[in-house]
One Martini backbone bead per residue (centre of mass of N, CA, C, O) as a GRO file, in nm:
protein
  459
    1ALA     BB    1   0.057   0.061  -0.021
    2SER     BB    2   0.298   0.256   0.002
    3SER     BB    3   0.384   0.222  -0.293
    4THR     BB    4   0.130   0.337  -0.422
    5GLU     BB    5   0.168   0.626  -0.294
    6SER     BB    6   0.490   0.683  -0.373
    7ASP     BB    7   0.477   0.520  -0.672
    8VAL     BB    8   0.370   0.585  -0.989
    9ASN     BB    9   0.577   0.364  -1.133
   10GLY     BB   10   0.458   0.130  -0.988
   11LEU     BB   11   0.168   0.021  -0.856
   12GLY     BB   12   0.030   0.273  -1.010
   13ASN     BB   13   0.045   0.135  -1.262
   14PRO     BB   14  -0.184   0.041  -1.493
   15THR     BB   15  -0.053  -0.229  -1.570
   16LEU     BB   16  -0.039  -0.344  -1.279
   17LEU     BB   17  -0.337  -0.315  -1.212
   18HIS     BB   18  -0.425  -0.508  -1.433
   19LEU     BB   19  -0.272  -0.752  -1.333
   20PHE     BB   20  -0.410  -0.778  -1.053
   21SER     BB   21  -0.695  -0.799  -1.164
   22HIS     BB   22  -0.646  -1.059  -1.326
   23ILE     BB   23  -0.558  -1.236  -1.091
   24GLU     BB   24  -0.818  -1.211  -0.924
   25PHE     BB   25  -1.006  -1.330  -1.133
   26ILE     BB   26  -0.865  -1.609  -1.142
   27LYS     BB   27  -0.896  -1.678  -0.841
   28GLN     BB   28  -1.204  -1.688  -0.848
   29GLN     BB   29  -1.223  -1.915  -1.056
   30MET     BB   30  -1.063  -2.125  -0.890
   31ALA     BB   31  -1.260  -2.131  -0.648
   32ARG     BB   32  -1.516  -2.221  -0.800
   33ASP     BB   33  -1.347  -2.486  -0.939
   34ASN     BB   34  -1.136  -2.612  -0.748
   35VAL     BB   35  -0.838  -2.532  -0.796
   36GLN     BB   36  -0.512  -2.681  -0.713
   37PHE     BB   37  -0.363  -2.649  -1.002
   38VAL     BB   38  -0.091  -2.495  -1.194
   39ARG     BB   39   0.025  -2.495  -1.525
   40PHE     BB   40   0.345  -2.403  -1.633
   41GLU     BB   41   0.393  -2.338  -1.976
   42SER     BB   42   0.633  -2.446  -2.220
   43VAL     BB   43   0.828  -2.442  -2.518
   44ASP     BB   44   1.016  -2.629  -2.704
   45LEU     BB   45   1.191  -2.695  -2.996
   46HIS     BB   46   0.976  -2.940  -3.061
   47GLY     BB   47   0.683  -2.853  -2.926
   48VAL     BB   48   0.704  -2.931  -2.629
   49SER     BB   49   0.592  -2.959  -2.314
   50ARG     BB   50   0.705  -2.753  -2.038
   51SER     BB   51   0.652  -2.800  -1.680
   52LYS     BB   52   0.490  -2.658  -1.381
   53ASN     BB   53   0.342  -2.734  -1.079
   54ILE     BB   54   0.114  -2.521  -0.892
   55PRO     BB   55  -0.016  -2.438  -0.621
   56SER     BB   56  -0.276  -2.220  -0.580
   57ARG     BB   57  -0.151  -2.055  -0.332
   58PHE     BB   58   0.099  -1.956  -0.547
   59PHE     BB   59  -0.012  -1.797  -0.791
   60HIS     BB   60   0.027  -1.497  -0.734
   61GLU     BB   61   0.335  -1.500  -0.710
   62LYS     BB   62   0.399  -1.643  -0.992
   63ALA     BB   63   0.252  -1.437  -1.176
   64ILE     BB   64   0.467  -1.211  -1.105
   65HIS     BB   65   0.766  -1.377  -1.084
   66GLY     BB   66   0.752  -1.659  -1.165
   67VAL     BB   67   0.917  -1.958  -1.297
   68ALA     BB   68   1.163  -2.177  -1.242
   69MET     BB   69   1.394  -2.314  -1.500
   70PRO     BB   70   1.588  -2.507  -1.665
   71ARG     BB   71   1.727  -2.440  -1.966
   72SER     BB   72   1.765  -2.740  -2.073
   73TYR     BB   73   1.458  -2.811  -2.106
   74LEU     BB   74   1.434  -2.622  -2.379
   75GLU     BB   75   1.717  -2.674  -2.553
   76LEU     BB   76   1.831  -3.002  -2.528
   77THR     BB   77   2.127  -2.981  -2.559
   78LEU     BB   78   2.406  -3.164  -2.490
   79ASN     BB   79   2.680  -3.022  -2.429
   80PRO     BB   80   2.776  -2.772  -2.573
   81LYS     BB   81   2.997  -2.630  -2.780
   82ASP     BB   82   3.179  -2.345  -2.765
   83ASN     BB   83   3.264  -2.331  -3.077
   84GLU     BB   84   2.957  -2.331  -3.173
   85LEU     BB   85   2.859  -2.156  -2.901
   86ASP     BB   86   2.971  -1.853  -2.793
   87TYR     BB   87   2.710  -1.766  -2.612
   88ILE     BB   88   2.762  -2.049  -2.476
   89ASN     BB   89   2.780  -2.239  -2.171
   90ALA     BB   90   2.772  -2.454  -1.916
   91THR     BB   91   2.676  -2.246  -1.711
   92ASN     BB   92   2.424  -2.107  -1.871
   93PHE     BB   93   2.288  -2.374  -1.956
   94ASN     BB   94   2.237  -2.454  -1.631
   95CYS     BB   95   2.055  -2.237  -1.585
   96ASP     BB   96   1.804  -2.027  -1.517
   97ILE     BB   97   1.471  -1.964  -1.602
   98ILE     BB   98   1.176  -1.765  -1.669
   99LEU     BB   99   0.826  -1.812  -1.625
  100ASN     BB  100   0.593  -1.604  -1.784
  101PRO     BB  101   0.266  -1.544  -1.778
  102ASP     BB  102  -0.010  -1.559  -2.003
  103LEU     BB  103  -0.315  -1.481  -1.881
  104SER     BB  104  -0.491  -1.519  -2.147
  105THR     BB  105  -0.427  -1.854  -2.133
  106PHE     BB  106  -0.609  -1.925  -1.914
  107ARG     BB  107  -0.706  -2.269  -1.825
  108ILE     BB  108  -0.927  -2.520  -1.770
  109LEU     BB  109  -0.889  -2.867  -1.751
  110PRO     BB  110  -1.121  -3.109  -1.833
  111TRP     BB  111  -0.921  -3.385  -1.825
  112THR     BB  112  -0.829  -3.260  -1.542
  113GLU     BB  113  -0.818  -3.254  -1.212
  114GLN     BB  114  -0.794  -2.951  -1.065
  115THR     BB  115  -0.671  -2.815  -1.343
  116ALA     BB  116  -0.456  -2.570  -1.475
  117ARG     BB  117  -0.341  -2.343  -1.745
  118VAL     BB  118  -0.039  -2.162  -1.859
  119ILE     BB  119   0.120  -1.972  -2.085
  120CYS     BB  120   0.470  -1.912  -2.139
  121ASP     BB  121   0.739  -1.697  -2.113
  122SER     BB  122   1.088  -1.662  -2.173
  123PHE     BB  123   1.343  -1.572  -1.928
  124THR     BB  124   1.577  -1.425  -1.785
  125VAL     BB  125   1.683  -1.319  -1.474
  126LEU     BB  126   1.706  -1.014  -1.610
  127GLY     BB  127   1.442  -0.999  -1.827
  128ASN     BB  128   1.516  -1.136  -2.089
  129PRO     BB  129   1.452  -1.271  -2.366
  130LEU     BB  130   1.462  -1.577  -2.504
  131MET     BB  131   1.617  -1.633  -2.811
  132THR     BB  132   1.505  -1.955  -2.822
  133SER     BB  133   1.208  -1.878  -2.816
  134PRO     BB  134   0.945  -1.959  -3.013
  135ARG     BB  135   0.729  -1.755  -2.909
  136HIS     BB  136   0.900  -1.502  -2.933
  137ILE     BB  137   0.957  -1.525  -3.238
  138ALA     BB  138   0.660  -1.513  -3.327
  139LYS     BB  139   0.588  -1.238  -3.195
  140LYS     BB  140   0.798  -1.075  -3.350
  141GLN     BB  141   0.674  -1.126  -3.634
  142LEU     BB  142   0.394  -1.009  -3.571
  143SER     BB  143   0.508  -0.726  -3.512
  144GLN     BB  144   0.617  -0.677  -3.797
  145LEU     BB  145   0.346  -0.684  -3.934
  146GLN     BB  146   0.217  -0.451  -3.778
  147ASP     BB  147   0.428  -0.233  -3.870
  148ASN     BB  148   0.312  -0.294  -4.183
  149GLY     BB  149  -0.020  -0.324  -4.154
  150PHE     BB  150  -0.061  -0.630  -4.047
  151SER     BB  151  -0.239  -0.947  -4.034
  152LEU     BB  152  -0.281  -1.287  -3.914
  153HIS     BB  153  -0.468  -1.559  -4.062
  154SER     BB  154  -0.481  -1.882  -3.893
  155ALA     BB  155  -0.431  -2.252  -3.944
  156PHE     BB  156  -0.410  -2.577  -3.847
  157THR     BB  157  -0.325  -2.901  -3.996
  158TYR     BB  158  -0.345  -3.231  -3.862
  159GLU     BB  159  -0.156  -3.522  -3.853
  160PHE     BB  160  -0.217  -3.837  -3.680
  161CYS     BB  161  -0.167  -4.102  -3.439
  162ILE     BB  162  -0.352  -4.388  -3.317
  163TYR     BB  163  -0.279  -4.597  -3.046
  164GLY     BB  164  -0.241  -4.858  -2.882
  165ILE     BB  165  -0.129  -4.998  -2.629
  166THR     BB  166   0.141  -5.150  -2.574
  167GLU     BB  167   0.275  -5.471  -2.669
  168VAL     BB  168   0.397  -5.795  -2.587
  169VAL     BB  169   0.557  -5.982  -2.859
  170ASN     BB  170   0.792  -6.192  -2.844
  171SER     BB  171   0.964  -5.960  -2.678
  172LYS     BB  172   0.811  -5.738  -2.840
  173THR     BB  173   0.739  -5.404  -2.903
  174ILE     BB  174   0.397  -5.316  -2.990
  175SER     BB  175   0.206  -5.103  -3.208
  176PHE     BB  176  -0.136  -5.056  -3.253
  177PRO     BB  177  -0.366  -4.947  -3.441
  178ALA     BB  178  -0.667  -4.755  -3.398
  179ALA     BB  179  -0.896  -4.859  -3.623
  180THR     BB  180  -1.179  -4.790  -3.499
  181ILE     BB  181  -1.169  -4.478  -3.554
  182LEU     BB  182  -1.221  -4.490  -3.860
  183ASN     BB  183  -1.538  -4.574  -3.773
  184ASN     BB  184  -1.632  -4.406  -3.522
  185HIS     BB  185  -1.663  -4.584  -3.248
  186ASP     BB  186  -1.508  -4.361  -3.057
  187GLN     BB  187  -1.698  -4.110  -2.957
  188THR     BB  188  -1.613  -4.039  -2.667
  189PHE     BB  189  -1.328  -3.950  -2.728
  190ILE     BB  190  -1.392  -3.734  -2.942
  191GLN     BB  191  -1.583  -3.558  -2.770
  192GLU     BB  192  -1.387  -3.493  -2.539
  193LEU     BB  193  -1.172  -3.366  -2.713
  194ILE     BB  194  -1.332  -3.131  -2.851
  195GLU     BB  195  -1.456  -3.003  -2.596
  196GLY     BB  196  -1.197  -2.972  -2.429
  197MET     BB  197  -1.042  -2.791  -2.632
  198TYR     BB  198  -1.230  -2.550  -2.628
  199TYR     BB  199  -1.184  -2.484  -2.315
  200ALA     BB  200  -0.854  -2.475  -2.367
  201GLY     BB  201  -0.832  -2.300  -2.666
  202ALA     BB  202  -0.909  -2.524  -2.897
  203ASN     BB  203  -1.067  -2.479  -3.211
  204ILE     BB  204  -1.239  -2.727  -3.359
  205GLU     BB  205  -1.364  -2.790  -3.689
  206SER     BB  206  -1.230  -3.082  -3.758
  207PHE     BB  207  -1.275  -3.455  -3.768
  208SER     BB  208  -1.078  -3.723  -3.916
  209SER     BB  209  -0.996  -3.955  -4.120
  210SER     BB  210  -0.728  -4.101  -4.283
  211THR     BB  211  -0.518  -4.305  -4.470
  212GLY     BB  212  -0.403  -4.441  -4.234
  213PRO     BB  213  -0.360  -4.643  -3.975
  214GLY     BB  214  -0.484  -4.446  -3.720
  215GLN     BB  215  -0.528  -4.189  -3.895
  216MET     BB  216  -0.562  -3.838  -3.841
  217GLU     BB  217  -0.764  -3.528  -3.879
  218ILE     BB  218  -0.706  -3.177  -3.795
  219THR     BB  219  -0.900  -2.869  -3.767
  220PHE     BB  220  -0.878  -2.532  -3.722
  221HIS     BB  221  -0.985  -2.237  -3.636
  222PRO     BB  222  -0.932  -1.940  -3.730
  223ALA     BB  223  -0.675  -1.698  -3.628
  224PHE     BB  224  -0.527  -1.440  -3.471
  225GLY     BB  225  -0.209  -1.456  -3.439
  226ILE     BB  226  -0.093  -1.660  -3.174
  227ASP     BB  227  -0.343  -1.855  -3.147
  228ALA     BB  228  -0.270  -2.075  -3.354
  229ALA     BB  229  -0.019  -2.185  -3.196
  230ASP     BB  230  -0.154  -2.226  -2.922
  231SER     BB  231  -0.358  -2.438  -3.019
  232ALA     BB  232  -0.152  -2.646  -3.117
  233PHE     BB  233  -0.004  -2.679  -2.848
  234THR     BB  234  -0.249  -2.769  -2.682
  235PHE     BB  235  -0.317  -3.020  -2.852
  236ARG     BB  236  -0.049  -3.182  -2.835
  237THR     BB  237  -0.094  -3.233  -2.529
  238GLY     BB  238  -0.398  -3.306  -2.485
  239ILE     BB  239  -0.425  -3.567  -2.661
  240LYS     BB  240  -0.236  -3.741  -2.488
  241GLU     BB  241  -0.414  -3.727  -2.227
  242VAL     BB  242  -0.682  -3.829  -2.342
  243ALA     BB  243  -0.580  -4.094  -2.469
  244LYS     BB  244  -0.486  -4.228  -2.204
  245LYS     BB  245  -0.776  -4.265  -2.083
  246TYR     BB  246  -0.829  -4.473  -2.354
  247ASN     BB  247  -0.572  -4.643  -2.427
  248TYR     BB  248  -0.395  -4.436  -2.587
  249VAL     BB  249  -0.166  -4.321  -2.851
  250ALA     BB  250  -0.025  -4.011  -2.948
  251SER     BB  251   0.121  -3.915  -3.279
  252PHE     BB  252   0.333  -3.687  -3.491
  253PHE     BB  253   0.515  -3.882  -3.604
  254SER     BB  254   0.698  -4.005  -3.877
  255GLU     BB  255   0.657  -4.291  -4.011
  256SER     BB  256   0.708  -4.558  -4.180
  257GLY     BB  257   0.503  -4.520  -4.490
  258PHE     BB  258   0.399  -4.247  -4.348
  259TYR     BB  259   0.253  -3.911  -4.315
  260ASN     BB  260   0.263  -3.618  -4.101
  261SER     BB  261   0.099  -3.335  -4.131
  262GLY     BB  262   0.135  -2.944  -4.083
  263ALA     BB  263  -0.054  -2.733  -4.199
  264LEU     BB  264  -0.062  -2.374  -4.301
  265SER     BB  265  -0.325  -2.163  -4.298
  266HIS     BB  266  -0.310  -1.838  -4.469
  267SER     BB  267  -0.366  -1.477  -4.418
  268LEU     BB  268  -0.379  -1.139  -4.512
  269TRP     BB  269  -0.452  -0.852  -4.312
  270ASP     BB  270  -0.565  -0.606  -4.169
  271LEU     BB  271  -0.549  -0.466  -3.857
  272ASN     BB  272  -0.878  -0.502  -3.816
  273GLY     BB  273  -0.983  -0.767  -3.964
  274GLN     BB  274  -1.166  -0.685  -4.247
  275LYS     BB  275  -0.939  -0.762  -4.477
  276ASN     BB  276  -0.848  -0.966  -4.741
  277LEU     BB  277  -0.531  -0.933  -4.909
  278PHE     BB  278  -0.548  -1.199  -5.105
  279SER     BB  279  -0.796  -1.095  -5.240
  280ALA     BB  280  -0.933  -1.034  -5.583
  281GLY     BB  281  -1.220  -1.151  -5.529
  282TYR     BB  282  -1.518  -1.278  -5.556
  283GLY     BB  283  -1.474  -1.591  -5.710
  284VAL     BB  284  -1.163  -1.557  -5.756
  285GLU     BB  285  -0.886  -1.742  -5.902
  286GLU     BB  286  -0.686  -1.522  -5.731
  287LEU     BB  287  -0.427  -1.337  -5.646
  288SER     BB  288  -0.308  -1.082  -5.524
  289GLU     BB  289  -0.036  -0.892  -5.539
  290LEU     BB  290   0.037  -0.938  -5.244
  291GLY     BB  291   0.007  -1.249  -5.254
  292LYS     BB  292   0.233  -1.292  -5.464
  293ASN     BB  293   0.459  -1.178  -5.293
  294TRP     BB  294   0.431  -1.377  -5.060
  295LEU     BB  295   0.469  -1.639  -5.222
  296SER     BB  296   0.750  -1.560  -5.331
  297GLY     BB  297   0.884  -1.559  -5.053
  298LEU     BB  298   0.843  -1.858  -4.993
  299LEU     BB  299   1.004  -1.956  -5.243
  300ALA     BB  300   1.277  -1.806  -5.183
  301HIS     BB  301   1.287  -1.967  -4.873
  302THR     BB  302   1.249  -2.278  -4.879
  303ALA     BB  303   1.522  -2.404  -4.800
  304ALA     BB  304   1.548  -2.272  -4.517
  305ILE     BB  305   1.253  -2.338  -4.388
  306SER     BB  306   1.240  -2.656  -4.414
  307CYS     BB  307   1.391  -2.725  -4.133
  308LEU     BB  308   1.143  -2.607  -3.966
  309MET     BB  309   0.913  -2.787  -4.101
  310ALA     BB  310   1.134  -3.046  -4.133
  311PRO     BB  311   1.331  -3.160  -3.852
  312THR     BB  312   1.349  -3.454  -3.972
  313THR     BB  313   1.435  -3.718  -4.157
  314SER     BB  314   1.150  -3.857  -4.197
  315CYS     BB  315   0.984  -3.577  -4.267
  316ARG     BB  316   1.143  -3.544  -4.563
  317LYS     BB  317   1.067  -3.777  -4.762
  318PRO     BB  318   0.804  -3.657  -4.909
  319TYR     BB  319   0.953  -3.452  -5.098
  320SER     BB  320   1.010  -3.667  -5.334
  321LYS     BB  321   0.718  -3.646  -5.469
  322TYR     BB  322   0.803  -3.398  -5.664
  323SER     BB  323   1.003  -3.636  -5.770
  324LYS     BB  324   1.125  -3.918  -5.967
  325GLU     BB  325   1.401  -3.830  -5.927
  326SER     BB  326   1.738  -3.843  -5.836
  327LYS     BB  327   1.798  -3.596  -5.587
  328GLU     BB  328   1.893  -3.328  -5.378
  329THR     BB  329   1.657  -3.167  -5.514
  330VAL     BB  330   1.343  -2.990  -5.519
  331ASN     BB  331   1.059  -2.838  -5.642
  332ALA     BB  332   0.844  -2.610  -5.549
  333LYS     BB  333   0.497  -2.601  -5.563
  334TRP     BB  334   0.217  -2.425  -5.718
  335ALA     BB  335  -0.147  -2.384  -5.673
  336TYR     BB  336  -0.480  -2.415  -5.747
  337ASN     BB  337  -0.638  -2.647  -5.586
  338ASP     BB  338  -0.363  -2.834  -5.486
  339ASN     BB  339  -0.264  -3.085  -5.262
  340SER     BB  340   0.031  -3.159  -5.400
  341CYS     BB  341   0.141  -2.895  -5.310
  342ALA     BB  342   0.333  -2.692  -5.118
  343PHE     BB  343   0.144  -2.447  -5.238
  344ASN     BB  344  -0.195  -2.390  -5.161
  345VAL     BB  345  -0.443  -2.214  -5.331
  346LYS     BB  346  -0.737  -2.089  -5.173
  347CYS     BB  347  -1.080  -1.983  -5.315
  348HIS     BB  348  -1.263  -2.137  -5.108
  349GLY     BB  349  -1.510  -2.077  -4.917
  350GLY     BB  350  -1.561  -1.875  -4.616
  351LYS     BB  351  -1.240  -1.767  -4.577
  352GLY     BB  352  -1.111  -1.718  -4.824
  353THR     BB  353  -0.813  -1.642  -4.928
  354ASN     BB  354  -0.548  -1.895  -4.911
  355ILE     BB  355  -0.242  -2.034  -4.786
  356GLU     BB  356  -0.100  -2.361  -4.802
  357ASN     BB  357   0.148  -2.488  -4.597
  358LYS     BB  358   0.295  -2.815  -4.693
  359LEU     BB  359   0.591  -2.841  -4.573
  360SER     BB  360   0.479  -2.930  -4.309
  361SER     BB  361   0.514  -3.102  -4.017
  362ALA     BB  362   0.387  -3.240  -3.724
  363ALA     BB  363   0.683  -3.223  -3.581
  364ALA     BB  364   0.667  -2.933  -3.576
  365ASN     BB  365   0.695  -2.621  -3.459
  366PRO     BB  366   0.440  -2.392  -3.465
  367TYR     BB  367   0.602  -2.129  -3.406
  368LEU     BB  368   0.817  -2.170  -3.632
  369VAL     BB  369   0.624  -2.189  -3.869
  370LEU     BB  370   0.500  -1.910  -3.834
  371ALA     BB  371   0.763  -1.741  -3.840
  372ALA     BB  372   0.878  -1.838  -4.117
  373THR     BB  373   0.636  -1.755  -4.290
  374ILE     BB  374   0.650  -1.454  -4.229
  375ALA     BB  375   0.943  -1.392  -4.306
  376ALA     BB  376   0.915  -1.477  -4.606
  377GLY     BB  377   0.659  -1.321  -4.694
  378LEU     BB  378   0.748  -1.030  -4.608
  379ASP     BB  379   0.988  -1.015  -4.800
  380GLY     BB  380   0.819  -1.027  -5.059
  381VAL     BB  381   0.666  -0.761  -5.002
  382LYS     BB  382   0.903  -0.562  -4.965
  383ARG     BB  383   1.036  -0.653  -5.263
  384GLY     BB  384   0.826  -0.740  -5.483
  385LEU     BB  385   0.797  -1.029  -5.558
  386ARG     BB  386   0.799  -1.235  -5.891
  387TYR     BB  387   0.785  -1.588  -5.945
  388ASP     BB  388   0.522  -1.705  -6.076
  389ASP     BB  389   0.575  -1.674  -6.381
  390MET     BB  390   0.815  -1.873  -6.391
  391LEU     BB  391   0.667  -2.131  -6.281
  392GLU     BB  392   0.470  -2.164  -6.537
  393ASP     BB  393   0.750  -2.217  -6.685
  394GLU     BB  394   0.910  -2.513  -6.757
  395ASN     BB  395   1.165  -2.388  -6.921
  396GLN     BB  396   1.269  -2.226  -6.636
  397THR     BB  397   1.417  -2.424  -6.426
  398GLY     BB  398   1.704  -2.285  -6.400
  399TYR     BB  399   1.553  -2.039  -6.212
  400LEU     BB  400   1.445  -2.229  -5.943
  401LYS     BB  401   1.631  -2.211  -5.681
  402HIS     BB  402   1.435  -2.062  -5.486
  403SER     BB  403   1.238  -2.349  -5.477
  404SER     BB  404   1.418  -2.536  -5.327
  405ILE     BB  405   1.439  -2.875  -5.179
  406PRO     BB  406   1.609  -3.030  -4.954
  407LEU     BB  407   1.635  -3.370  -4.874
  408LYS     BB  408   1.849  -3.293  -4.672
  409LEU     BB  409   1.901  -3.167  -4.364
  410GLU     BB  410   2.190  -3.063  -4.396
  411ASP     BB  411   2.127  -2.875  -4.643
  412ALA     BB  412   1.912  -2.703  -4.500
  413LEU     BB  413   2.101  -2.587  -4.281
  414VAL     BB  414   2.282  -2.436  -4.478
  415ALA     BB  415   2.059  -2.256  -4.599
  416LEU     BB  416   1.991  -2.117  -4.331
  417GLU     BB  417   2.276  -1.990  -4.280
  418LYS     BB  418   2.268  -1.827  -4.572
  419ASP     BB  419   2.000  -1.680  -4.485
  420SER     BB  420   1.987  -1.355  -4.396
  421CYS     BB  421   1.686  -1.297  -4.359
  422ILE     BB  422   1.606  -1.528  -4.163
  423LYS     BB  423   1.829  -1.477  -3.958
  424GLU     BB  424   1.735  -1.190  -3.881
  425ALA     BB  425   1.439  -1.254  -3.804
  426LEU     BB  426   1.503  -1.500  -3.588
  427GLY     BB  427   1.797  -1.499  -3.513
  428GLU     BB  428   2.120  -1.584  -3.468
  429THR     BB  429   2.103  -1.739  -3.206
  430PHE     BB  430   1.889  -1.942  -3.292
  431ILE     BB  431   2.021  -2.055  -3.546
  432ARG     BB  432   2.278  -2.160  -3.410
  433TYR     BB  433   2.131  -2.350  -3.215
  434PHE     BB  434   1.957  -2.519  -3.407
  435VAL     BB  435   2.188  -2.632  -3.579
  436ALA     BB  436   2.343  -2.767  -3.346
  437MET     BB  437   2.113  -2.955  -3.258
  438LYS     BB  438   2.081  -3.108  -3.532
  439HIS     BB  439   2.370  -3.212  -3.552
  440TYR     BB  440   2.359  -3.378  -3.296
  441GLU     BB  441   2.126  -3.563  -3.385
  442LEU     BB  442   2.266  -3.676  -3.642
  443GLU     BB  443   2.522  -3.794  -3.499
  444THR     BB  444   2.321  -3.978  -3.287
  445GLU     BB  445   2.103  -4.142  -3.439
  446GLU     BB  446   2.231  -4.435  -3.459
  447MET     BB  447   2.314  -4.470  -3.155
  448ASP     BB  448   2.016  -4.365  -3.044
  449SER     BB  449   1.784  -4.599  -3.031
  450GLU     BB  450   1.605  -4.528  -2.788
  451ARG     BB  451   1.518  -4.250  -2.880
  452ASN     BB  452   1.393  -4.333  -3.156
  453LYS     BB  453   1.174  -4.528  -3.038
  454CYS     BB  454   1.030  -4.272  -2.866
  455LEU     BB  455   0.947  -4.035  -3.059
  456GLY     BB  456   0.643  -4.105  -3.113
  457TYR     BB  457   0.570  -4.020  -2.804
  458PHE     BB  458   0.706  -3.738  -2.776
  459ILE     BB  459   0.580  -3.600  -3.063
   0.00000   0.00000   0.00000
């Protein structure tokens, strides 16, 4: 109270007053619903939730001061070499970071008793944003869009697999696809999942079976800003928890034989969210000039952003479907209403014109997919790029290096390091760390058989 009276820049600050008001509102909600624990969640580089559960009596304190967590929980690379990452060493790699909650994401989890969750942003103990934080990087790119007078309207579409709980057969551990869901026999599971996700902040628009055994497809309702990635992040954690209640295992990892995609449908709007700037007119199958610039930016940076879209060896294999020949790279294609293309331009339905980025795997981090898409597209807008005319002429393939997709993850990492635009947009610190992490995974991929065997359950 004395601080409020004496320091107009302290507790008397309207922002702080709003914060305390928001905290009190949440505490009243927690009391009404008898919430005993709050999960403070952050996202690691794989897109997986890392969290700490806090008893509700400590919520007020932690909402203000944050929750400490070891930095290594989020950055994942074991013992990084100093010569690879000169900004980091063993001392600060093992230090704490602070999870500060975004109170607007507070939700009570319907599938877990007396538990709520809030999505957090990661900061150093000195209060600086963690430069490797995927959510921070995505928010920074959304801020760049806003500075240029735009907003992003987007939604993810995920394919994933539902398995029965593993069984031991002849001393081997085997996972069987939950094929009954293909026939919609397990309506109870599906209904709890869709309703629960809605109250948890992930608004599911459709849910259906896909092509593979036990493979499902989910589409979210489009949203502006960071909400699209937050919804995807919420779903990736939530479906694993709901599935476990029904003796299923949910996995976004691409197994051998078929592929789990993680497409991002998106369109550029004005700041007020009133006008779709990709649309050239109602019922017209054509992108606006701005939309063509944006698409050209995606094509120009395809090689670099592909390792953020498909970050594992197995989830890059489907890229070869773009070419029947044995090559080091293939060309990314785009077309109107063609689901076989890397960039599918849709001009039908009630959502208006949008571009579906199908480069992305379901194993990718949704925040990084969102950030990379914005960084590439916005560069195309700023520079007024027009590669689409060249793409329509098959005789000009010699000039299509801008749209090449490296089939090997190692080559894509090199392209990312060489792309100064994407490096500047996402931050050199993040790029250096991401590349080092992926090289470490590639080097240990064959040796670490136990890790590889469990990836399907982890991601």
